[in-house]
TILUM-769159 format. One line per 10 residues: number of its first residue (from 1); their letters; for each residue x, y, z of C-alpha. Coordinates in steps of 0.2 Angstrom, whole numbers. Example, Ala and Ser with C-alpha at 12.3 -4.5 7.8 and 13.67 -1.06 7.14 Angstrom:
TILUM-769159
1	as	62,-22,39 | 68,-5,36 .
***
This chain:
TILUM-769159
1	mkillledei	10,3,-14 | 1,13,-4 | 11,29,-2 | 11,46,8 | 12,59,-2 | 18,77,6 | 19,91,-6 | 13,109,-3 | 13,115,-21 | -5,110,-26 .
11	mlnesiqeyl	0,107,-45 | 13,96,-39 | 4,86,-27 | -11,83,-39 | 2,78,-55 | 12,68,-45 | -4,58,-36 | -13,58,-55 | 3,50,-61 | 8,36,-47 .
21	etlghsidty	-10,32,-49 | -12,27,-66 | 3,18,-62 | -6,8,-50 | -3,16,-33 | -12,22,-20 | -8,40,-12 | -15,51,0 | -9,67,0 | -6,81,11 .
31	fdgleafnsi	0,98,9 | 5,103,28 | 19,92,38 | 7,90,55 | -8,84,45 | 3,71,36 | 11,66,56 | -7,65,61 | -10,53,48 | 5,44,49 .
41	knnsydllil	1,39,69 | -16,30,63 | -12,22,47 | 2,12,38 | 11,16,22 | 23,8,12 | 33,26,6 | 33,42,8 | 38,56,-2 | 41,71,5 .
51	dinvpnmdgl	45,88,2 | 54,99,15 | 47,118,15 | 29,113,18 | 18,123,32 | 17,117,52 | 32,105,50 | 44,103,40 | 49,88,29 | 65,84,40 .
61	tflenihelk	57,84,56 | 44,75,50 | 56,60,48 | 65,63,63 | 47,63,72 | 41,46,65 | 55,39,71 | 54,42,89 | 38,35,85 | 48,17,79 .
71	ihtptiyisa	41,21,60 | 52,17,48 | 45,18,30 | 55,19,14 | 57,37,10 | 62,48,-5 | 62,67,-3 | 57,80,-18 | 65,98,-15 | 71,113,-23 .
81	lvdiedisra	82,115,-9 | 103,112,-15 | 109,116,1 | 121,101,6 | 119,102,24 | 99,100,20 | 104,85,7 | 116,77,21 | 103,78,34 | 91,69,25 .
91	ynlgcfdylk	103,54,21 | 108,56,38 | 90,53,45 | 88,38,33 | 79,41,17 | 82,30,3 | 81,44,-10 | 83,63,-13 | 74,71,-31 | 79,87,-34 .
101	kpfhlkelal	66,99,-41 | 60,100,-55 | 59,83,-61 | 51,74,-73 | 38,61,-66 | 45,44,-75 | 59,50,-64 | 51,49,-48 | 43,33,-54 | 61,24,-58 .
111	rldrivlsne	66,29,-39 | 50,19,-33 | 54,6,-44 | 72,5,-36 | 65,4,-20 | 55,-9,-24 | 69,-21,-32 | 79,-16,-17 | 69,-26,-5 | 68,-8,4 .
121	vprvhlrlsk	49,-11,4 | 42,-25,15 | 34,-38,6 | 22,-46,21 | 9,-32,14 | 0,-37,-2 | -9,-22,-9 | -28,-29,-14 | -36,-17,-23 | -36,4,-17 .
131	nysydqehst	-40,5,1 | -38,-18,4 | -20,-25,8 | -16,-42,16 | -5,-43,30 | 2,-62,27 | 13,-61,44 | -2,-61,54 | -15,-66,41 | -27,-51,40 .
141	llfnalpqtl	-37,-41,30 | -35,-24,29 | -44,-10,24 | -36,6,25 | -24,-4,35 | -37,-6,48 | -38,-27,53 | -56,-32,48 | -66,-43,56 | -70,-62,46 .
151	tkkqsqiidl	-74,-79,50 | -62,-92,49 | -65,-98,32 | -70,-79,29 | -51,-79,33 | -45,-94,25 | -53,-88,8 | -45,-71,7 | -27,-78,13 | -30,-90,-4 .
161	larnrgrvvd	-33,-78,-15 | -21,-66,-8 | -5,-77,-12 | -12,-81,-26 | -13,-64,-34 | -16,-62,-51 | -19,-81,-54 | -38,-89,-53 | -40,-101,-37 | -53,-114,-43 .
171	fdqfqeyvwd	-64,-125,-33 | -51,-141,-27 | -41,-127,-21 | -54,-120,-11 | -60,-138,-5 | -42,-142,-1 | -38,-125,8 | -52,-119,17 | -64,-135,20 | -48,-147,24 .
181	eqivdnatmr	-54,-158,9 | -71,-162,13 | -83,-166,1 | -93,-150,-1 | -103,-145,-18 | -95,-131,-29 | -114,-122,-23 | -108,-121,-4 | -90,-113,-8 | -99,-99,-19 .
191	aeinrlkkfl	-112,-94,-6 | -98,-93,6 | -87,-84,-6 | -103,-72,-11 | -108,-68,7 | -86,-62,8 | -90,-54,-7 | -104,-44,-1 | -95,-39,16 | -81,-32,6 .
201	qedviqnvrg	-81,-13,1 | -76,-14,-17 | -75,-28,-30 | -58,-37,-23 | -65,-55,-28 | -65,-56,-47 | -79,-72,-51 | -69,-81,-66 | -84,-91,-76 | -83,-110,-75 .
211	mgymiekp	-65,-110,-68 | -66,-100,-50 | -62,-84,-42 | -47,-75,-42 | -39,-58,-34 | -31,-47,-49 | -15,-37,-43 | -19,-19,-42 .
***
């Protein structure tokens, strides 16, 4: 998942980032609520992890403000606050979970797993690498949430590989799906795929010798 983390305690911020990245998540970290707010206006995230007492815009106001922008992203609050009014306000704003500091990082990971299993996180965006994702609904490759311009064949190649993450796609499948069963040799298909690989800014597509190509699950 691509996660926005808003936490002004430097050591905790870094610890959460490092831990979640080892689990395969992509983390954008912020120490200031206003900076996080300006970022989310131009970037999309699968999950928000928010502290409440942060500079310039507190975590509760942050969620209120992004809802006004029609941004509704599953949210976990992490806070030392125990005031029932603050906790109630967090849940009234639609947060998914509230985790009281101090907590074990594994507990945070378990809360993330609960969100995934609850289907709260939209599954139309497939994570392909640290910065690449694929919008299945609109058949669009995204880099840091920004749409990428591809040729028709490149779009079809990405679509086929993205929907089969973790599985090898062989040349027969490429011929059927991308070349519409036209008779083309493997060298022609390799050349098209290699042009796409050179265009990409990260090593997303893996060559599986003698079998085909694949995108591994991050």
